[in-house]
Wavefront OBJ file of the C-alpha trace (Angstrom):
o trace
v -13.805 1.638 -27.123
v -14.656 4.534 -24.789
v -14.820 2.051 -21.835
v -11.331 0.836 -22.647
v -10.107 4.184 -22.785
v -11.435 5.173 -19.494
v -10.247 2.035 -18.090
v -6.612 2.713 -19.330
v -6.722 6.111 -17.838
v -7.884 4.770 -14.500
v -5.003 2.438 -14.514
v -2.595 5.133 -15.581
v -3.686 7.162 -12.590
v -3.334 4.334 -10.079
v 0.081 3.462 -11.273
v 1.219 7.148 -10.863
v -0.079 7.202 -7.453
v 1.706 4.018 -6.571
v 4.831 5.465 -8.102
v 4.578 8.574 -5.935
v 3.700 6.554 -2.844
v 6.677 4.259 -3.383
v 8.846 7.363 -3.911
v 8.015 8.833 -0.615
v 7.289 5.857 1.730
v 10.700 6.070 3.459
v 9.767 9.435 4.669
v 6.758 8.071 6.520
v 8.326 7.238 9.824
v 5.911 4.756 11.139
v 5.497 2.593 8.103
v 7.111 -0.898 8.575
v 8.200 -0.324 12.030
v 4.956 -0.811 14.018
v 4.655 -2.971 17.029
v 3.457 -6.568 15.840
v 5.776 -6.231 12.678
v 7.770 -9.411 12.559
v 11.441 -9.114 12.246
v 13.817 -12.050 12.994
v 17.597 -11.701 12.384
v 20.106 -14.569 12.701
v 23.630 -14.606 11.515
v 23.365 -15.503 7.740
v 19.422 -14.949 7.668
v 16.963 -12.312 8.048
v 13.073 -12.416 7.888
v 10.590 -9.331 7.772
v 7.069 -9.773 7.753
v 5.104 -6.508 8.335
v 2.055 -8.049 9.853
v 0.517 -4.905 11.819
v 1.462 -2.679 8.777
v -0.413 -4.887 6.318
v -3.470 -4.930 8.486
v -3.474 -1.105 8.831
v -3.014 -0.513 5.151
v -5.816 -2.906 4.499
v -8.165 -1.184 6.948
v -7.451 2.218 5.486
v -7.960 0.952 2.043
v -11.280 -0.821 3.029
v -12.347 2.643 4.534
v -11.615 4.541 1.436
v -13.279 1.998 -0.963
v -16.333 1.970 1.265
v -16.376 5.754 1.262
v -15.988 5.966 -2.414
v -19.294 7.004 -4.036
v -20.726 4.210 -6.175
v -22.719 4.759 -9.217
l 1 2 3 4 5 6 7 8 9 10 11 12 13 14 15 16 17 18 19 20 21 22 23 24 25 26 27 28 29 30 31 32 33 34 35 36 37 38 39 40 41 42 43 44 45 46 47 48 49 50 51 52 53 54 55 56 57 58 59 60 61 62 63 64 65 66 67 68 69 70 71
């Protein structure tokens, strides 16, 4: 039961962190508007794919996980 409790606490902290990030992400000026992000707008259609932003976030998360101490 101790392992399940720790897992639930970790998931809770991750969810709180994601909530805070989603609340303040619009205040970060460059997220979603980097060169390489695909944005197509027609009359009745718009398509947005943040390719460069996704790659940048992936690299940052990879570095964080790589530097995170393992037991």
